[in-house]
C-alpha positions as CSV (number, residue, x, y, z in Angstrom):
1,X,9.5,30.5,-2.3
2,X,8.9,30.1,-6.0
3,X,6.4,27.5,-7.4
4,X,9.3,25.7,-9.0
5,X,11.1,25.4,-5.7
6,X,8.0,24.2,-3.9
7,X,7.6,21.5,-6.5
8,X,11.2,20.4,-6.3
9,X,11.1,20.4,-2.6
10,X,8.0,18.3,-2.5
11,X,9.4,15.9,-5.1
12,X,12.6,15.4,-3.0
13,X,10.6,14.8,0.2
14,X,8.4,12.3,-1.7
15,X,11.5,10.5,-3.0
16,X,13.0,10.3,0.5
17,X,9.8,9.3,2.3
18,X,9.0,6.5,-0.2
19,X,12.5,5.2,-0.1
20,X,12.3,5.1,3.7
21,X,8.9,3.5,3.6
22,X,10.3,0.7,1.4
23,X,13.1,0.1,3.9
24,X,10.9,0.3,7.0
25,X,8.0,-1.8,5.8
26,X,9.8,-4.2,3.6
27,X,7.8,-2.9,0.7
28,X,9.3,-3.1,-2.7
29,X,9.3,-4.6,-6.1
30,X,11.4,-7.6,-6.6
31,X,11.6,-10.9,-8.5
32,X,10.6,-14.0,-6.8
33,X,13.4,-16.4,-6.3
34,X,14.6,-17.8,-9.6
35,X,12.0,-15.9,-11.7
36,X,14.4,-14.4,-14.1
37,X,16.8,-17.3,-14.3
38,X,16.9,-19.8,-17.1
39,X,14.0,-18.3,-19.2
40,X,13.6,-15.9,-22.0
41,X,12.4,-12.5,-20.8
42,X,9.3,-11.1,-22.5
43,X,9.1,-7.3,-22.6
44,X,5.6,-6.3,-21.2
45,X,3.6,-4.4,-23.7
46,X,0.2,-4.6,-22.0
47,X,-0.3,-2.9,-18.6
48,X,-2.2,-0.3,-16.5
49,X,-0.2,3.0,-16.4
50,X,-1.2,4.4,-13.0
51,X,-0.7,7.5,-10.9
52,X,-2.4,8.8,-7.7
53,X,-2.5,12.1,-6.0
54,X,-2.8,11.9,-2.2
55,X,-3.1,14.1,0.9
56,X,0.4,13.0,1.9
57,X,3.1,10.3,1.7
58,X,2.0,7.8,4.3
59,X,-0.5,5.2,3.2
60,X,-1.3,4.5,6.9
61,X,-2.5,8.0,7.5
62,X,-3.1,9.8,4.2
63,X,-5.8,9.4,1.6
64,X,-6.1,9.3,-2.2
65,X,-7.7,12.4,-3.8
66,X,-7.2,11.5,-7.4
67,X,-6.8,8.3,-9.5
68,X,-5.6,8.4,-13.1
69,X,-5.0,5.3,-15.1
70,X,-4.5,4.2,-18.7
71,X,-5.0,0.7,-20.0
72,X,-2.5,-0.3,-22.6
73,X,-2.8,-3.5,-24.6
74,X,-0.2,-4.5,-27.2
75,X,1.3,-1.1,-26.9
76,X,-1.9,0.8,-27.7
77,X,-4.1,2.7,-25.4
78,X,-7.5,1.0,-25.0
79,X,-9.1,2.8,-22.1
80,X,-8.8,5.5,-19.4
81,X,-9.9,5.8,-15.8
82,X,-10.0,9.1,-14.0
83,X,-11.8,10.3,-10.8
84,X,-11.4,12.7,-8.0
85,X,-12.0,11.4,-4.5
86,X,-13.3,12.9,-1.3
87,X,-10.7,12.4,1.4
88,X,-13.0,13.6,4.2
89,X,-10.4,16.0,5.4
90,X,-9.1,19.4,4.6
91,X,-6.2,19.6,2.1
92,X,-3.0,21.1,3.3
93,X,-1.7,24.1,1.4
94,X,1.4,22.3,0.2
95,X,-0.8,19.7,-1.6
96,X,-2.7,22.4,-3.4
97,X,0.5,24.1,-4.3
98,X,2.0,20.9,-5.7
99,X,-1.1,19.5,-7.5
100,X,-3.4,22.5,-8.1
101,X,-6.2,20.4,-6.5
102,X,-8.4,22.4,-4.1
103,X,-10.9,21.5,-1.5
104,X,-13.7,22.9,-3.7
105,X,-12.7,20.4,-6.5
106,X,-13.3,17.5,-4.0
107,X,-16.4,18.8,-2.4
108,X,-18.8,16.6,-4.5
109,X,-16.3,13.9,-5.4
110,X,-17.2,10.2,-4.7
111,X,-15.9,8.1,-1.9
112,X,-13.1,5.6,-2.6
113,X,-15.2,2.7,-1.2
114,X,-17.7,3.3,-4.1
115,X,-15.1,3.7,-6.8
116,X,-12.5,1.0,-5.9
117,X,-14.4,-2.2,-7.1
118,X,-14.9,-0.6,-10.5
119,X,-11.3,0.5,-10.7
120,X,-10.0,-3.0,-9.8
121,X,-12.2,-4.4,-12.6
122,X,-10.6,-1.8,-15.0
123,X,-7.2,-3.1,-14.0
124,X,-8.1,-6.7,-14.6
125,X,-5.1,-9.1,-14.6
126,X,-2.7,-6.6,-16.2
127,X,0.5,-5.4,-14.3
128,X,0.7,-1.9,-13.0
129,X,3.1,0.5,-14.4
130,X,4.2,3.8,-12.8
131,X,7.1,6.0,-11.7
132,X,7.8,4.6,-8.3
133,X,4.8,2.3,-8.6
134,X,5.1,0.9,-5.1
135,X,3.9,4.2,-3.7
136,X,0.6,4.1,-5.7
137,X,0.2,0.4,-5.1
138,X,0.6,0.8,-1.3
139,X,-2.4,3.2,-1.1
140,X,-4.6,1.0,-3.3
141,X,-3.6,-2.3,-1.6
142,X,-4.5,-0.8,1.8
143,X,-7.8,0.4,0.6
144,X,-8.6,-2.9,-1.1
145,X,-7.7,-4.9,2.1
146,X,-9.9,-2.6,4.2
147,X,-12.8,-3.4,1.8
148,X,-12.2,-7.1,1.8
149,X,-11.0,-7.1,-1.8
150,X,-8.0,-8.9,-3.3
151,X,-5.4,-6.8,-5.1
152,X,-2.2,-8.8,-5.8
153,X,-0.3,-7.3,-8.7
154,X,2.9,-7.4,-10.7
155,X,4.6,-4.0,-11.3
156,X,6.7,-2.2,-13.8
157,X,8.7,0.7,-12.3
158,X,10.0,3.4,-14.7
159,X,11.9,5.0,-11.8
160,X,14.0,1.9,-11.3
161,X,14.7,1.9,-15.1
162,X,15.7,5.5,-15.1
163,X,18.1,5.0,-12.2
164,X,19.7,2.2,-14.3
165,X,19.9,3.9,-17.7
166,X,20.1,7.6,-17.0
167,X,23.4,9.3,-16.1
168,X,23.9,9.6,-12.3
169,X,23.9,13.3,-12.3
170,X,20.5,13.6,-14.0
171,X,17.4,14.0,-11.9
172,X,15.2,10.9,-12.1
173,X,11.9,12.7,-11.4
174,X,9.2,11.9,-13.9
175,X,9.2,15.4,-15.5
176,X,13.0,15.4,-15.7
177,X,13.1,11.9,-17.1
178,X,10.6,12.8,-19.8
179,X,12.7,15.9,-20.7
180,X,15.9,13.8,-20.8
181,X,14.3,11.5,-23.4
182,X,12.8,14.3,-25.4
183,X,9.2,13.8,-24.3
184,X,6.8,16.7,-23.7
185,X,5.2,16.3,-20.3
186,X,1.4,16.3,-19.8
187,X,-0.2,18.0,-16.8
188,X,2.5,17.5,-14.1
189,X,1.3,16.4,-10.7
190,X,-2.2,15.5,-11.9
191,X,-3.0,11.8,-11.9
192,X,-4.0,11.1,-15.4
193,X,-1.3,13.3,-16.9
194,X,1.4,11.6,-14.9
195,X,0.0,8.1,-15.8
196,X,0.2,9.1,-19.5
197,X,3.7,10.4,-19.0
198,X,4.8,7.1,-17.3
199,X,3.3,5.2,-20.2
200,X,5.1,7.2,-22.8
201,X,8.4,7.2,-20.9
202,X,8.2,3.4,-20.6
203,X,7.7,3.1,-24.4
204,X,10.7,5.3,-24.9
205,X,12.8,3.3,-22.4
206,X,11.9,0.1,-24.2
207,X,12.9,1.6,-27.6
208,X,16.2,2.8,-26.3
209,X,17.3,0.1,-23.9
210,X,15.4,-3.1,-24.1
211,X,17.7,-4.6,-26.6
212,X,20.7,-4.3,-24.3
213,X,19.1,-5.1,-21.0
214,X,15.7,-6.9,-21.4
215,X,15.8,-8.1,-17.8
216,X,15.3,-4.5,-16.6
217,X,11.8,-4.5,-18.1
218,X,10.4,-7.6,-16.4
219,X,7.0,-7.2,-14.6
220,X,7.8,-8.2,-11.0
221,X,5.5,-9.0,-8.0
222,X,4.6,-5.9,-5.9
223,X,5.1,-6.6,-2.2
224,X,3.2,-4.5,0.3
225,X,2.0,-6.2,3.5
226,X,-1.0,-4.7,5.2
227,X,-3.6,-5.8,7.7
228,X,-7.3,-4.8,7.6
229,X,-8.1,-1.8,9.7
230,X,-10.9,-2.0,12.2
231,X,-13.7,0.7,12.2
232,X,-13.8,3.1,15.2
233,X,-16.3,2.3,17.9
234,X,-19.1,4.7,18.8
235,X,-17.4,5.3,22.2
236,X,-14.0,6.2,20.5
237,X,-15.8,8.8,18.3
238,X,-17.7,10.3,21.3
239,X,-14.5,10.5,23.4
240,X,-12.6,12.2,20.7
241,X,-15.4,14.7,20.1
242,X,-15.5,15.5,23.8
243,X,-11.7,15.9,24.0
244,X,-11.7,18.2,21.0
245,X,-14.5,20.3,22.6
246,X,-12.7,20.4,25.9
247,X,-9.5,21.7,24.4
248,X,-11.3,23.9,21.8
249,X,-9.6,22.2,18.9
250,X,-10.9,22.2,15.3
251,X,-10.0,18.9,13.7
252,X,-9.4,19.0,9.9
253,X,-10.8,15.5,9.3
254,X,-14.3,14.0,9.5
255,X,-14.4,11.8,12.6
256,X,-17.0,9.4,11.2
257,X,-14.6,8.3,8.5
258,X,-11.6,7.5,10.8
259,X,-10.5,4.0,11.7
260,X,-9.9,2.7,15.2
261,X,-6.1,3.2,14.8
262,X,-6.5,6.6,13.3
263,X,-8.7,7.8,16.2
264,X,-6.2,6.3,18.7
265,X,-3.3,8.2,17.0
266,X,-5.1,11.5,17.0
267,X,-6.2,11.1,20.6
268,X,-2.7,10.3,21.8
269,X,-1.3,13.3,20.0
270,X,-3.9,15.6,21.5
271,X,-3.3,14.3,25.0
272,X,0.5,14.5,24.5
273,X,0.2,18.2,23.5
274,X,-2.7,19.5,25.5
275,X,-3.1,17.0,28.4
276,X,-6.0,14.9,29.5
277,X,-9.4,16.2,30.6
278,X,-9.3,17.5,34.1
279,X,-11.9,15.9,36.2
280,X,-12.1,19.1,38.3
281,X,-13.4,21.0,35.3
282,X,-15.9,18.5,34.0
């Protein structure tokens, strides 16, 4: 399969998975009741353009491996935030093929728990902007809740705008949308490059369409409900290690960084596939 086909297939799967996640979890971007009624709509010109690269599409199971963000105030870039992150697990080949990020690049990267407070300070009170911003927000909101931090934000979604303003037959992927509007794309599928592309795409969308449909550009509350995960117990970790040893399984994640629910899911999958430990052989 060519690199282009791998990229397109991954993009299509990401589109479908995130759309399903919105439906299943009630996650989405929407106006609170009556927010856009009876008032003049102000086009946001200050925001945090954001993109993440992750180990997969599910914020309950996958981890952030790269954060890229651009602070924009009054339409001008005033700051950047970029970091790689250690996911404490092996990267799947498909992620490396899509992003170009390798395990070696993450070997000495910091942990999210050490980076997140500073990143939230970088964001301040500004709304988040991105191409399908609920995807990125869901990962960050879950991480913030797990650290006891507050991260309630408004969002500006360039994908929603592209679906409204671009012809139906045109692809709405970030790269395709940039090309449609005559923009040269930065480093595709890398966090900072995609954040910059989303910022530039938004500015072009405002230029082209804000006059005719200003309501499409309103920053709206991002809704993603999540409960704080509990850390795994010492016994859970010991039981999982013994189960792995018994079945001679190499786990591509670091057990000490797993939550209680994550260890339970992994244990259930192993037992379902390989069976329980036989007392006759212990």
